[in-house]
C-alpha positions as a Markdown table, in Angstrom:
| # | Residue | x | y | z |
|---|---|---|---|---|
| 1 | Met | 0.0 | 0.0 | 0.0 |
| 2 | Asn | 2.8 | 2.4 | 0.8 |
| 3 | Lys | 4.3 | 1.8 | -2.6 |
| 4 | Ile | 1.1 | 2.7 | -4.3 |
| 5 | Leu | 0.9 | 5.9 | -2.2 |
| 6 | Leu | 4.4 | 6.8 | -3.3 |
| 7 | Ile | 3.5 | 6.3 | -7.0 |
| 8 | Ile | 0.3 | 8.3 | -6.6 |
| 9 | Gln | 2.4 | 11.1 | -5.0 |
| 10 | Arg | 4.9 | 11.0 | -7.8 |
| 11 | Glu | 2.3 | 11.0 | -10.6 |
| 12 | Tyr | 0.3 | 13.8 | -8.9 |
| 13 | Leu | 3.2 | 16.2 | -8.1 |
| 14 | Ser | 5.0 | 15.7 | -11.4 |
| 15 | Arg | 1.8 | 16.9 | -13.2 |
| 16 | Val | 0.5 | 19.7 | -11.0 |
| 17 | Lys | 3.9 | 21.3 | -11.0 |
| 18 | Lys | 4.0 | 21.5 | -14.8 |
| 19 | Lys | 3.7 | 25.0 | -16.2 |
| 20 | Ser | 1.1 | 23.7 | -18.7 |
| 21 | Phe | -1.1 | 22.4 | -15.9 |
| 22 | Ile | -0.9 | 25.7 | -14.0 |
| 23 | Leu | -1.5 | 27.8 | -17.1 |
| 24 | Met | -4.5 | 25.8 | -18.3 |
| 25 | Thr | -6.0 | 25.7 | -14.8 |
| 26 | Leu | -5.9 | 29.4 | -14.6 |
| 27 | Leu | -6.7 | 30.3 | -18.2 |
| 28 | Thr | -9.7 | 28.0 | -18.7 |
| 29 | Pro | -11.9 | 29.8 | -16.1 |
| 30 | Val | -10.9 | 33.1 | -17.5 |
| 31 | Ile | -11.9 | 32.0 | -21.0 |
| 32 | Ile | -15.2 | 30.6 | -19.7 |
| 33 | Ala | -16.0 | 33.7 | -17.7 |
| 34 | Ala | -15.1 | 35.9 | -20.7 |
| 35 | Phe | -17.5 | 33.9 | -23.0 |
| 36 | Tyr | -20.2 | 34.0 | -20.2 |
| 37 | Gly | -19.8 | 37.8 | -19.7 |
| 38 | Ile | -19.9 | 38.5 | -23.5 |
| 39 | Met | -23.0 | 36.3 | -23.9 |
| 40 | Ile | -24.7 | 38.2 | -21.1 |
| 41 | Tyr | -23.6 | 41.5 | -22.4 |
| 42 | Phe | -25.0 | 40.9 | -25.8 |
| 43 | Ser | -28.2 | 39.5 | -24.3 |
| 44 | Leu | -28.8 | 42.6 | -22.2 |
| 45 | Gln | -27.7 | 45.1 | -24.9 |
| 46 | Gly | -29.6 | 43.2 | -27.6 |
| 47 | Ala | -27.7 | 40.8 | -29.7 |
| 48 | Thr | -30.3 | 41.4 | -32.4 |
| 49 | Ser | -29.9 | 45.2 | -32.2 |
| 50 | Thr | -28.8 | 45.5 | -35.8 |
| 51 | Phe | -31.3 | 47.6 | -37.7 |
| 52 | His | -32.2 | 46.8 | -41.3 |
| 53 | Lys | -34.0 | 49.1 | -43.7 |
| 54 | Val | -35.8 | 47.2 | -46.4 |
| 55 | Ala | -37.2 | 48.7 | -49.6 |
| 56 | Val | -40.3 | 46.9 | -50.7 |
| 57 | Val | -41.3 | 46.7 | -54.4 |
| 58 | Asn | -44.8 | 45.2 | -54.5 |
| 59 | Asn | -45.9 | 44.2 | -58.0 |
| 60 | Asn | -48.7 | 42.0 | -56.6 |
| 61 | Ser | -52.0 | 43.7 | -57.0 |
| 62 | Arg | -53.6 | 41.0 | -54.8 |
| 63 | Leu | -51.5 | 41.8 | -51.8 |
| 64 | Thr | -52.9 | 45.0 | -50.4 |
| 65 | Glu | -51.9 | 44.5 | -46.8 |
| 66 | Lys | -48.6 | 46.1 | -45.9 |
| 67 | Leu | -45.7 | 44.6 | -43.9 |
| 68 | Asn | -45.4 | 46.0 | -40.4 |
| 69 | Ser | -42.1 | 47.4 | -39.3 |
| 70 | Gly | -40.5 | 46.2 | -36.1 |
| 71 | Lys | -37.8 | 47.1 | -33.6 |
| 72 | Asn | -35.0 | 45.7 | -35.8 |
| 73 | Ile | -36.5 | 46.1 | -39.2 |
| 74 | Ser | -38.4 | 48.8 | -41.2 |
| 75 | Tyr | -40.3 | 48.3 | -44.5 |
| 76 | Thr | -40.7 | 51.2 | -46.9 |
| 77 | Tyr | -42.9 | 50.7 | -50.0 |
| 78 | Phe | -41.8 | 52.2 | -53.4 |
| 79 | Ser | -44.2 | 52.7 | -56.3 |
| 80 | Thr | -41.3 | 52.9 | -58.8 |
| 81 | Ser | -40.0 | 50.0 | -60.9 |
| 82 | Leu | -37.6 | 47.4 | -59.5 |
| 83 | Gln | -34.8 | 48.6 | -61.7 |
| 84 | Asp | -35.1 | 52.2 | -60.5 |
| 85 | Val | -35.0 | 51.0 | -56.8 |
| 86 | Lys | -32.0 | 48.9 | -57.5 |
| 87 | Lys | -30.1 | 51.9 | -58.8 |
| 88 | Asn | -30.9 | 54.2 | -55.9 |
| 89 | Tyr | -31.6 | 52.1 | -52.8 |
| 90 | Ile | -28.1 | 52.3 | -51.4 |
| 91 | Lys | -28.0 | 56.1 | -51.8 |
| 92 | Glu | -31.3 | 56.4 | -50.0 |
| 93 | Gly | -29.9 | 54.5 | -47.0 |
| 94 | Phe | -31.6 | 51.1 | -47.6 |
| 95 | Asp | -29.9 | 47.8 | -46.9 |
| 96 | Tyr | -32.0 | 45.4 | -48.9 |
| 97 | Ile | -34.8 | 45.2 | -51.5 |
| 98 | Leu | -37.8 | 42.9 | -51.0 |
| 99 | Tyr | -39.4 | 42.1 | -54.4 |
| 100 | Leu | -42.9 | 40.8 | -54.3 |
| 101 | Pro | -43.9 | 39.5 | -57.8 |
| 102 | Asp | -47.5 | 38.7 | -58.9 |
| 103 | Phe | -48.4 | 35.4 | -57.2 |
| 104 | Pro | -51.6 | 33.8 | -55.8 |
| 105 | Leu | -51.9 | 34.6 | -52.1 |
| 106 | Asp | -52.4 | 30.9 | -51.3 |
| 107 | Ala | -49.2 | 29.9 | -53.2 |
| 108 | Pro | -46.5 | 32.6 | -52.9 |
| 109 | Lys | -43.5 | 32.1 | -55.1 |
| 110 | Gly | -40.7 | 34.1 | -56.8 |
| 111 | Ile | -40.2 | 36.4 | -53.7 |
| 112 | Gln | -36.6 | 37.8 | -53.6 |
| 113 | Leu | -34.6 | 39.5 | -50.9 |
| 114 | Met | -31.6 | 41.2 | -52.6 |
| 115 | Gly | -28.8 | 43.6 | -51.7 |
| 116 | Asp | -25.2 | 44.3 | -52.2 |
| 117 | Lys | -24.5 | 42.0 | -49.2 |
| 118 | Gln | -25.7 | 38.5 | -48.6 |
| 119 | Ala | -28.7 | 38.6 | -46.2 |
| 120 | Ser | -28.2 | 36.6 | -43.1 |
| 121 | Leu | -30.3 | 33.5 | -42.2 |
| 122 | Ala | -31.8 | 35.4 | -39.3 |
| 123 | Leu | -32.9 | 38.3 | -41.5 |
| 124 | Asn | -34.2 | 36.0 | -44.2 |
| 125 | Ser | -36.3 | 34.1 | -41.6 |
| 126 | Lys | -37.6 | 37.4 | -40.1 |
| 127 | Val | -38.7 | 38.7 | -43.4 |
| 128 | Ala | -40.3 | 35.4 | -44.3 |
| 129 | Asn | -42.2 | 35.3 | -41.0 |
| 130 | Asp | -43.4 | 38.9 | -41.4 |
| 131 | Leu | -44.6 | 38.2 | -44.9 |
| 132 | Glu | -46.4 | 35.0 | -43.8 |
| 133 | Glu | -48.2 | 37.1 | -41.1 |
| 134 | Thr | -49.2 | 39.7 | -43.6 |
| 135 | Leu | -50.6 | 37.2 | -46.0 |
| 136 | Arg | -52.5 | 35.4 | -43.1 |
| 137 | Thr | -53.9 | 38.7 | -41.9 |
| 138 | Gln | -55.1 | 39.7 | -45.4 |
| 139 | Gln | -56.7 | 36.3 | -46.0 |
| 140 | Leu | -58.5 | 36.4 | -42.6 |
| 141 | Lys | -59.8 | 39.9 | -43.3 |
| 142 | Ala | -61.0 | 38.7 | -46.7 |
| 143 | Ser | -63.0 | 36.1 | -44.9 |
| 144 | Gly | -64.9 | 38.8 | -43.1 |
| 145 | Ile | -63.1 | 38.8 | -39.8 |
| 146 | Ala | -62.9 | 42.2 | -38.2 |
| 147 | Gln | -59.5 | 43.6 | -37.1 |
| 148 | Gln | -60.5 | 43.5 | -33.4 |
| 149 | Asp | -61.3 | 39.9 | -33.8 |
| 150 | Leu | -57.9 | 39.3 | -35.4 |
| 151 | Asp | -56.2 | 41.0 | -32.5 |
| 152 | Arg | -57.9 | 38.7 | -30.1 |
| 153 | Leu | -56.7 | 35.7 | -32.1 |
| 154 | Ser | -53.1 | 36.6 | -31.3 |
| 155 | Thr | -52.5 | 34.9 | -28.0 |
| 156 | Ser | -49.2 | 34.7 | -26.2 |
| 157 | Ile | -48.7 | 31.5 | -24.2 |
| 158 | Asp | -46.4 | 31.3 | -21.2 |
| 159 | Ile | -46.2 | 27.8 | -19.7 |
| 160 | Asp | -44.8 | 27.3 | -16.2 |
| 161 | Thr | -43.1 | 23.9 | -15.9 |
| 162 | Met | -43.9 | 22.2 | -12.6 |
| 163 | Lys | -42.9 | 18.9 | -11.0 |
| 164 | Ile | -45.2 | 17.1 | -8.5 |
| 165 | Asp | -43.6 | 14.9 | -5.8 |
| 166 | Glu | -45.0 | 11.7 | -4.4 |
| 167 | Asn | -47.1 | 13.7 | -1.9 |
| 168 | Gly | -48.7 | 15.8 | -4.6 |
| 169 | Lys | -46.7 | 18.9 | -3.7 |
| 170 | Glu | -45.8 | 21.2 | -6.6 |
| 171 | Glu | -42.4 | 22.6 | -7.2 |
| 172 | Asp | -41.0 | 24.8 | -9.9 |
| 173 | Ser | -38.7 | 23.5 | -12.6 |
| 174 | Ser | -37.3 | 24.7 | -15.9 |
| 175 | Ala | -37.2 | 22.5 | -19.0 |
| 176 | Gly | -34.7 | 24.8 | -20.7 |
| 177 | Ala | -32.3 | 25.0 | -17.7 |
| 178 | Thr | -32.6 | 21.2 | -17.1 |
| 179 | Thr | -31.7 | 20.4 | -20.7 |
| 180 | Ile | -28.8 | 22.8 | -20.8 |
| 181 | Ile | -27.3 | 21.6 | -17.5 |
| 182 | Gly | -27.8 | 18.0 | -18.4 |
| 183 | Ser | -26.2 | 18.4 | -21.8 |
| 184 | Ala | -23.3 | 20.5 | -20.4 |
| 185 | Ala | -22.6 | 17.9 | -17.7 |
| 186 | Gly | -22.6 | 15.1 | -20.3 |
| 187 | Ile | -20.2 | 17.0 | -22.6 |
| 188 | Leu | -17.8 | 17.8 | -19.7 |
| 189 | Met | -17.9 | 14.2 | -18.6 |
| 190 | Phe | -17.1 | 12.9 | -22.0 |
| 191 | Met | -14.2 | 15.4 | -22.4 |
| 192 | Phe | -12.7 | 14.7 | -19.0 |
| 193 | Ile | -12.8 | 10.9 | -19.2 |
| 194 | Leu | -11.2 | 11.1 | -22.7 |
| 195 | Leu | -8.6 | 13.7 | -21.7 |
| 196 | Tyr | -7.3 | 12.1 | -18.5 |
| 197 | Gly | -7.7 | 8.5 | -19.7 |
| 198 | Ile | -5.5 | 9.2 | -22.7 |
| 199 | Gln | -3.0 | 10.8 | -20.3 |
| 200 | Val | -2.7 | 7.5 | -18.5 |
| 201 | Met | -2.0 | 5.7 | -21.7 |
| 202 | Arg | 0.6 | 8.3 | -22.8 |
| 203 | Gly | 2.3 | 8.2 | -19.4 |
| 204 | Val | 2.7 | 4.4 | -19.6 |
| 205 | Ile | 4.0 | 4.5 | -23.2 |
| 206 | Glu | 6.5 | 7.2 | -22.2 |
| 207 | Glu | 7.9 | 5.3 | -19.3 |
| 208 | Lys | 8.0 | 2.1 | -21.3 |
| 209 | Thr | 9.9 | 3.6 | -24.2 |
| 210 | Ser | 12.4 | 5.4 | -22.0 |
| 211 | Arg | 13.0 | 2.1 | -20.1 |
| 212 | Ile | 12.3 | 3.8 | -16.8 |
| 213 | Ile | 9.7 | 1.1 | -16.2 |
| 214 | Glu | 12.4 | -1.6 | -15.9 |
| 215 | Val | 13.9 | 0.1 | -12.9 |
| 216 | Met | 10.5 | 0.8 | -11.3 |
| 217 | Ile | 9.3 | -2.8 | -11.8 |
| 218 | Ser | 12.2 | -4.1 | -9.8 |
| 219 | Ser | 10.8 | -2.3 | -6.7 |
| 220 | Val | 7.0 | -2.5 | -7.2 |
| 221 | Lys | 4.6 | -5.0 | -8.7 |
| 222 | Pro | 3.0 | -4.1 | -12.0 |
| 223 | Phe | -0.5 | -3.9 | -10.4 |
| 224 | Gln | 0.8 | -1.4 | -7.8 |
| 225 | Leu | 2.4 | 0.7 | -10.6 |
| 226 | Met | -0.8 | 0.7 | -12.7 |
| 227 | Met | -3.0 | 1.6 | -9.8 |
| 228 | Gly | -0.7 | 4.3 | -8.6 |
| 229 | Lys | -0.6 | 5.9 | -12.0 |
| 230 | Ile | -4.4 | 5.7 | -12.5 |
| 231 | Ile | -5.2 | 7.2 | -9.1 |
| 232 | Gly | -2.5 | 9.8 | -9.3 |
| 233 | Ile | -3.8 | 11.2 | -12.6 |
| 234 | Ala | -7.4 | 11.0 | -11.3 |
| 235 | Leu | -6.4 | 13.3 | -8.4 |
| 236 | Val | -4.8 | 15.7 | -10.9 |
| 237 | Gly | -8.1 | 15.8 | -12.8 |
| 238 | Leu | -10.1 | 16.2 | -9.7 |
| 239 | Thr | -7.9 | 19.0 | -8.5 |
| 240 | Gln | -8.2 | 20.8 | -11.8 |
| 241 | Phe | -12.0 | 20.4 | -11.9 |
| 242 | Ile | -12.5 | 21.8 | -8.4 |
| 243 | Leu | -10.2 | 24.7 | -9.1 |
| 244 | Trp | -12.1 | 25.4 | -12.3 |
| 245 | Ile | -15.4 | 25.5 | -10.4 |
| 246 | Val | -14.1 | 27.9 | -7.7 |
| 247 | Leu | -12.2 | 30.1 | -10.2 |
| 248 | Thr | -15.0 | 30.1 | -12.8 |
| 249 | Thr | -17.6 | 31.1 | -10.2 |
| 250 | Ala | -15.5 | 33.9 | -8.8 |
| 251 | Ile | -14.4 | 35.3 | -12.2 |
| 252 | Ser | -17.9 | 35.0 | -13.7 |
| 253 | Ala | -19.3 | 37.2 | -11.0 |
| 254 | Val | -16.7 | 39.8 | -11.8 |
| 255 | Ala | -17.1 | 39.4 | -15.5 |
| 256 | Val | -20.9 | 39.9 | -15.4 |
| 257 | Gln | -20.5 | 43.2 | -13.6 |
| 258 | Phe | -17.7 | 44.2 | -15.9 |
| 259 | Phe | -19.7 | 43.6 | -19.1 |
| 260 | Thr | -23.1 | 44.6 | -17.9 |
| 261 | Gly | -22.6 | 47.0 | -15.0 |
| 262 | Lys | -24.5 | 47.0 | -11.7 |
| 263 | Asp | -27.4 | 49.1 | -13.1 |
| 264 | Lys | -28.1 | 46.6 | -15.8 |
| 265 | Val | -28.0 | 43.6 | -13.4 |
| 266 | Ala | -30.4 | 45.5 | -11.0 |
| 267 | Gln | -32.7 | 46.2 | -14.0 |
| 268 | Thr | -32.6 | 42.6 | -14.9 |
| 269 | Met | -33.6 | 41.5 | -11.4 |
| 270 | Gln | -36.3 | 44.1 | -11.4 |
| 271 | Ser | -37.6 | 42.7 | -14.7 |
| 272 | Ala | -37.8 | 39.2 | -13.2 |
| 273 | Ser | -39.6 | 40.5 | -10.2 |
| 274 | Thr | -42.1 | 42.4 | -12.4 |
| 275 | Leu | -42.6 | 39.2 | -14.4 |
| 276 | Asn | -43.4 | 37.1 | -11.4 |
| 277 | Ser | -45.8 | 39.7 | -9.9 |
| 278 | Asn | -47.7 | 40.1 | -13.2 |
| 279 | Lys | -48.0 | 36.3 | -13.4 |
| 280 | Asp | -49.5 | 36.2 | -9.9 |
| 281 | Thr | -51.9 | 39.0 | -10.9 |
| 282 | Val | -53.0 | 37.2 | -14.0 |
| 283 | Lys | -53.5 | 34.0 | -12.1 |
| 284 | Ala | -55.5 | 35.7 | -9.4 |
| 285 | Gly | -57.8 | 37.4 | -11.9 |
| 286 | Gln | -57.3 | 40.8 | -10.5 |
| 287 | Thr | -57.1 | 42.6 | -13.8 |
| 288 | Ala | -59.4 | 42.8 | -16.8 |
| 289 | Ala | -58.8 | 40.5 | -19.8 |
| 290 | Gly | -57.6 | 43.2 | -22.1 |
| 291 | Ser | -55.1 | 44.7 | -19.6 |
| 292 | Gln | -53.9 | 41.3 | -18.8 |
| 293 | Gln | -52.8 | 40.7 | -22.4 |
| 294 | Thr | -51.2 | 44.1 | -22.6 |
| 295 | Glu | -49.3 | 43.8 | -19.3 |
| 296 | Lys | -48.1 | 40.3 | -20.2 |
| 297 | Ala | -46.8 | 41.4 | -23.6 |
| 298 | Glu | -45.0 | 44.3 | -22.0 |
| 299 | Val | -43.4 | 42.1 | -19.3 |
| 300 | Gln | -42.3 | 39.6 | -21.9 |
| 301 | Asp | -40.7 | 42.4 | -23.9 |
| 302 | Lys | -38.8 | 43.5 | -20.8 |
| 303 | Leu | -37.7 | 39.9 | -20.2 |
| 304 | Thr | -36.5 | 39.6 | -23.7 |
| 305 | Glu | -34.7 | 42.9 | -23.7 |
| 306 | Ser | -33.0 | 42.8 | -20.3 |
| 307 | Gly | -33.9 | 39.7 | -18.4 |
| 308 | Pro | -31.7 | 36.7 | -19.6 |
| 309 | Val | -29.6 | 36.8 | -16.5 |
| 310 | Ala | -32.6 | 36.8 | -14.1 |
| 311 | Tyr | -34.2 | 34.1 | -16.2 |
| 312 | Val | -31.1 | 31.9 | -16.0 |
| 313 | Gln | -30.8 | 32.6 | -12.2 |
| 314 | Lys | -34.4 | 31.8 | -11.7 |
| 315 | Ser | -34.1 | 28.5 | -13.7 |
| 316 | Leu | -31.0 | 27.4 | -11.9 |
| 317 | Ala | -32.5 | 28.1 | -8.5 |
| 318 | His | -34.9 | 25.1 | -9.1 |
| 319 | Leu | -32.0 | 22.7 | -9.6 |
| 320 | Asp | -30.0 | 21.0 | -6.8 |
| 321 | Leu | -26.6 | 22.1 | -8.1 |
| 322 | Thr | -24.8 | 20.8 | -5.0 |
| 323 | Lys | -26.1 | 17.3 | -5.7 |
| 324 | Ile | -25.3 | 17.6 | -9.4 |
| 325 | Ile | -21.7 | 18.7 | -8.7 |
| 326 | Leu | -21.2 | 15.9 | -6.1 |
| 327 | Val | -22.7 | 13.2 | -8.4 |
| 328 | Phe | -20.6 | 14.6 | -11.3 |
| 329 | Ile | -17.4 | 14.2 | -9.2 |
| 330 | Phe | -18.3 | 10.6 | -8.4 |
| 331 | Phe | -19.1 | 9.6 | -12.0 |
| 332 | Phe | -16.1 | 11.5 | -13.2 |
| 333 | Leu | -13.8 | 9.5 | -10.9 |
| 334 | Gly | -15.7 | 6.3 | -11.6 |
| 335 | Gly | -15.8 | 6.7 | -15.3 |
| 336 | Tyr | -12.2 | 7.8 | -15.4 |
| 337 | Leu | -11.0 | 4.8 | -13.3 |
| 338 | Phe | -13.1 | 2.5 | -15.4 |
| 339 | Tyr | -11.7 | 3.6 | -18.8 |
| 340 | Ser | -8.2 | 4.5 | -17.6 |
| 341 | Ala | -7.5 | 0.9 | -16.6 |
| 342 | Leu | -8.2 | -0.1 | -20.2 |
| 343 | Tyr | -6.0 | 2.8 | -21.5 |
| 344 | Ala | -3.2 | 1.7 | -19.2 |
| 345 | Ala | -3.5 | -1.8 | -20.6 |
| 346 | Ile | -3.3 | -0.4 | -24.2 |
| 347 | Gly | -0.3 | 1.7 | -23.3 |
| 348 | Ser | 1.6 | -1.3 | -21.9 |
| 349 | Ala | 1.0 | -3.3 | -25.0 |
| 350 | Val | 2.5 | -0.9 | -27.5 |
| 351 | Asp | 5.9 | 0.8 | -28.1 |
| 352 | Ser | 4.5 | 4.1 | -29.5 |
| 353 | Glu | 1.4 | 6.1 | -29.7 |
| 354 | Thr | 0.9 | 5.5 | -33.4 |
| 355 | Glu | 0.4 | 1.8 | -32.6 |
| 356 | Thr | -2.5 | 2.5 | -30.3 |
| 357 | Gln | -5.2 | 3.2 | -32.9 |
| 358 | Gln | -6.3 | -0.4 | -33.4 |
| 359 | Phe | -6.9 | -0.8 | -29.7 |
| 360 | Val | -8.2 | 2.7 | -28.7 |
| 361 | Met | -11.1 | 2.6 | -31.1 |
| 362 | Pro | -12.9 | -0.4 | -29.5 |
| 363 | Val | -12.4 | 1.2 | -26.1 |
| 364 | Met | -13.7 | 4.6 | -27.2 |
| 365 | Met | -16.7 | 3.4 | -29.1 |
| 366 | Pro | -18.9 | 2.8 | -26.0 |
| 367 | Leu | -18.0 | 6.2 | -24.8 |
| 368 | Phe | -18.9 | 7.8 | -28.1 |
| 369 | Val | -22.2 | 5.8 | -28.3 |
| 370 | Gly | -23.1 | 6.9 | -24.8 |
| 371 | Tyr | -22.3 | 10.5 | -25.6 |
| 372 | Ala | -24.3 | 10.5 | -28.9 |
| 373 | Leu | -27.3 | 8.8 | -27.4 |
| 374 | Ser | -27.3 | 10.8 | -24.2 |
| 375 | Leu | -27.5 | 14.1 | -26.0 |
| 376 | Ser | -30.3 | 12.9 | -28.4 |
| 377 | Val | -32.3 | 10.0 | -26.9 |
| 378 | Ile | -32.0 | 10.9 | -23.2 |
| 379 | Ser | -32.7 | 14.6 | -23.7 |
| 380 | Asn | -35.9 | 13.7 | -25.4 |
| 381 | Asp | -37.0 | 10.8 | -23.2 |
| 382 | Pro | -35.0 | 10.9 | -19.9 |
| 383 | Tyr | -37.3 | 8.4 | -18.2 |
| 384 | Gly | -37.5 | 5.8 | -21.0 |
| 385 | Pro | -36.0 | 2.3 | -21.1 |
| 386 | Ile | -33.1 | 3.3 | -23.3 |
| 387 | Ala | -32.2 | 6.2 | -20.9 |
| 388 | Phe | -32.4 | 3.8 | -18.0 |
| 389 | Trp | -30.1 | 1.1 | -19.4 |
| 390 | Leu | -27.6 | 3.6 | -20.7 |
| 391 | Ser | -27.4 | 5.1 | -17.2 |
| 392 | Met | -26.9 | 1.6 | -15.7 |
| 393 | Ile | -24.2 | 0.0 | -18.0 |
| 394 | Pro | -20.8 | 1.1 | -16.7 |
| 395 | Phe | -19.5 | 1.8 | -20.2 |
| 396 | Thr | -22.1 | 4.6 | -20.8 |
| 397 | Ser | -23.4 | 5.4 | -17.3 |
| 398 | Pro | -21.0 | 8.3 | -16.4 |
| 399 | Ile | -22.3 | 10.4 | -19.3 |
| 400 | Ala | -25.9 | 9.1 | -19.5 |
| 401 | Met | -26.5 | 9.5 | -15.7 |
| 402 | Met | -25.2 | 13.1 | -15.8 |
| 403 | Val | -27.6 | 14.0 | -18.6 |
| 404 | Arg | -30.5 | 12.3 | -16.8 |
| 405 | Leu | -29.8 | 13.7 | -13.3 |
| 406 | Pro | -31.2 | 17.3 | -13.7 |
| 407 | Tyr | -34.5 | 15.8 | -14.9 |
| 408 | Gly | -34.8 | 13.9 | -11.6 |
| 409 | Val | -33.6 | 10.3 | -11.1 |
| 410 | Pro | -35.0 | 8.1 | -8.4 |
| 411 | Asp | -32.5 | 7.5 | -5.6 |
| 412 | Trp | -32.5 | 3.7 | -6.1 |
| 413 | Gln | -31.6 | 4.1 | -9.8 |
| 414 | Leu | -28.8 | 6.5 | -8.9 |
| 415 | Gly | -27.5 | 4.2 | -6.2 |
| 416 | Leu | -27.7 | 1.1 | -8.5 |
| 417 | Ser | -25.8 | 3.0 | -11.2 |
| 418 | Met | -23.1 | 3.9 | -8.7 |
| 419 | Val | -22.7 | 0.3 | -7.5 |
| 420 | Leu | -22.6 | -1.1 | -11.0 |
| 421 | Leu | -19.9 | 1.5 | -11.9 |
| 422 | Ile | -17.8 | 0.5 | -8.9 |
| 423 | Ile | -18.2 | -3.2 | -9.8 |
| 424 | Gly | -17.3 | -2.4 | -13.4 |
| 425 | Phe | -14.2 | -0.5 | -12.3 |
| 426 | Ile | -13.0 | -3.5 | -10.3 |
| 427 | Gly | -13.6 | -5.8 | -13.2 |
| 428 | Thr | -11.7 | -3.6 | -15.7 |
| 429 | Val | -8.8 | -3.2 | -13.3 |
| 430 | Trp | -8.6 | -7.0 | -12.9 |
| 431 | Phe | -8.8 | -7.5 | -16.7 |
| 432 | Ala | -6.3 | -4.7 | -17.5 |
| 433 | Ser | -3.8 | -5.8 | -14.8 |
| 434 | Lys | -3.5 | -9.2 | -16.5 |
| 435 | Ile | -2.4 | -7.6 | -19.7 |
| 436 | Tyr | -0.4 | -4.8 | -18.1 |
| 437 | Arg | 1.9 | -7.2 | -16.1 |
| 438 | Val | 3.1 | -8.8 | -19.4 |
| 439 | Gly | 2.9 | -6.0 | -21.9 |
| 440 | Ile | 4.9 | -3.5 | -19.8 |
| 441 | Leu | 8.1 | -5.5 | -20.4 |
| 442 | Met | 7.4 | -6.4 | -24.1 |
| 443 | Tyr | 9.6 | -4.5 | -26.6 |
| 444 | Gly | 10.2 | -4.4 | -30.3 |
| 445 | Lys | 7.2 | -6.4 | -31.4 |
| 446 | Lys | 3.9 | -5.2 | -32.7 |
| 447 | Thr | 1.1 | -6.5 | -30.5 |
| 448 | Ser | -2.1 | -8.0 | -31.9 |
| 449 | Leu | -5.4 | -8.5 | -30.2 |
| 450 | Lys | -4.9 | -12.3 | -30.3 |
| 451 | Glu | -1.6 | -11.9 | -28.4 |
| 452 | Met | -3.1 | -9.7 | -25.8 |
| 453 | Ile | -5.7 | -12.4 | -25.1 |
| 454 | Lys | -2.8 | -14.9 | -24.6 |
| 455 | Trp | -1.3 | -12.5 | -22.1 |
| 456 | Phe | -4.6 | -12.4 | -20.2 |
| 457 | Thr | -4.5 | -16.2 | -19.8 |
| 458 | Tyr | -1.0 | -16.4 | -18.5 |
| 459 | Lys | -0.7 | -17.5 | -14.9 |
| 460 | Asn | 1.5 | -15.9 | -12.3 |
């Protein structure tokens, strides 16, 4: 046991003292905080604040209803020909020309949005939506529906996502925040397991090719060497992860104030408070129907313009972040230990990193499958049978369980997944040690899968 501790100490200290480790540990939170701050800044200031002036040439006598200008776009109709507008639209300060040819209102075609610059996908979609709304409005009016009736048909829906516990008690939840947190946790888990698992393999290859391993093996058993290396690098990863959490949290708080200012943050919080109070008012039926719709629209505009921070904070408040972080640490360690044993076995069987490709792919495939299915199947059906089995099988459970966790996983399923992962780790260590003890001293010969199976059957 003392020898394993010495190896763990060596692996840990040799890595955390590297300049690359210190640099990446410090820079990563800064980069994350910078992205976070910039995202909030553009959310508050209005990432879609670019204003477009569109000149409209309407050659369709059937289309009499005009496009309505909005906050980020204005439509100006011209009675001159398309060719004349093309010649002068830039001089007159317009960005694009919208050409409406003669088409049936129920089958629009030939519509063109042109300009000296390529229109963005967002602008194209905005113009298409505005035109669809205009056509719909005209067709409804043609059907004899009054304007006031049309206004009543435009209903804004705001759905509060709630969860009900076994006692029937309601609690707030957020589908958006749940999906984002689950997906982010799954991506981080995938990256960490892959990153630190490969570090184990490279460390073994480096020591083997430099023949340092021959000296070390004279003092310790191969199993002790493998376990010391695996656990030592695991502690390096855990140290880096904890430092990232602490530094990212601290720097993000500073970055948000730097990019947004205290006044904007206060305004955001006020917007969230206004939103909640208006929701309560609507639910209580204390205002008239017409004023309810007006207030709700105004509040939603405020939320869109200056409330992303408050919305995110409100959404995250419904999640047990402490539990998510603790479970993440467990599954990171469990998943890393599970896969790193296999990576150590691969590293011991080859003489260079170029020879690892034939062995790495079979090991990585379950990890890739778990990653792909977790971000697609589990996000859409976190309680289905596929999600359940992916979160139980040790090859995929570290990623799958982290994606499922924010949605709410029964304690017995979480416990069973943890137990199975521990059993899986013990099994992979036992399997890998059989290969490691032979492969670590094999030189100058390309190893095949068949030969590795022979090593596994060798007796002590």
